Structure formats: C-alpha cells, structure tokens
N, C-alpha and C positions, 0 to 999 in steps of 0.2 A: 559146836562153836558158842552158841547161844550162850552157855554155861561159862565160857571163856571171857565174855565178854561183860559179863555183870561185875562190876567195880568188887564187890563184897567177895564174890568168889577168889577173887586175885590169889590170896594165901594159899588157900588148896591148889591151884592151878599151879603155881611157882613151886609147891612142894612135891607135886605129882611130876613137873619135868625135874625136877632135880633128883627124883626118884628114879625116874626111867631113863633118864642120860648118867646116872650113875655118879653124880656130882658131889664132890666131899662136902659142899657148902651151898645152902640154899640160894644164896645171894647169888650165886653164879649163874643160876636159872633165869635172872631178871632181864636179860638179854633176848634170851628166847620167848618169853612172855612177851615184851616188847615187840618181837619181829611177829608172833602169833597175831597180835592186834593188827599190826599195818599190814601184813601180807595176805592174809585171808579176809574174805569177804563173806557177808551174812549166808550168801548162798552157799550152798557143800561144794559146788564144782573143784575137784581137785586142781591146786593148782602147780604147773611144771615150776614156777619160781619158789612157790612153798616147800615141795619136794627138795626141791635144790637146796633148801636152806637146811632142811632136815638133814640132809646127806653132808653139810657142811659142818653142823653141830656134832651129828654121831660120827662122822668118819674123822674128826680130829683124834680119836684114840682106835680108829678100825680100818686098817687097809680094805680089807672086804667093803666097807661100806663106802668108802671115797671111792671105789671102782664103778659104782653103780652110777647109771646113768638117768637122770629125773625123767627124761623124755620116752622111756622104755617102761617105766613104771606107773604113768598116768593114764587112767582110763575113766572117762567121765560118762559112759555108755549107761550105767546103772542110775549115776544121778539125773541125767537127761530122761530116763524113761519115768522115774519118780515124779519129776516136776511134770511131765507130759500128764502123769496121772492125777494130777492136781493135789500131789501129797505136802507140797512146800510151795 
C-alpha cells in the first residue's frame, strides 16, 4: 500500500491493475486505482469493503468470483499479530 500511495508510482500501479484485471485499455484501470486510494488505509488490515470492491471489479467477467462472499475471505489475524509484534 505504501507503493500505491506514492503519486509518482501511479502509472506503474494503473498498468499493473490493467494487466491483472485483463483490461484491454490501461485507462480502464483508473477507477480501480482511485478506489484503492480511498478504500484502503495505511495500516494493512484487510477490509471487507475493499475485498467486496475487488469482487465487484473482477466479478464483472467471472461468475465464480461474483459468488464469493467478502466476509468469508477476510482474515486479519496475521496483521494483528504483526502489529502486536511491532512490525508496523
């Protein structure tokens, strides 16, 4: 997330999103980039809303992904343990 939040890295992030989402035009990844900036916080806790957004974006072309439940995918135990250990 730190890399994504650096404005100079935006072209690389948008290109990566477009490639990962198999979008034909890089410009189509702009909405996903803006969503990432507004949804995710600096702390690395997984967000149910963030996962829901990814499901929405990826599910547009994949029925199996549309059936996923964000609440069943999010597990923040690892991040909580790392934070407790003082890693961030």
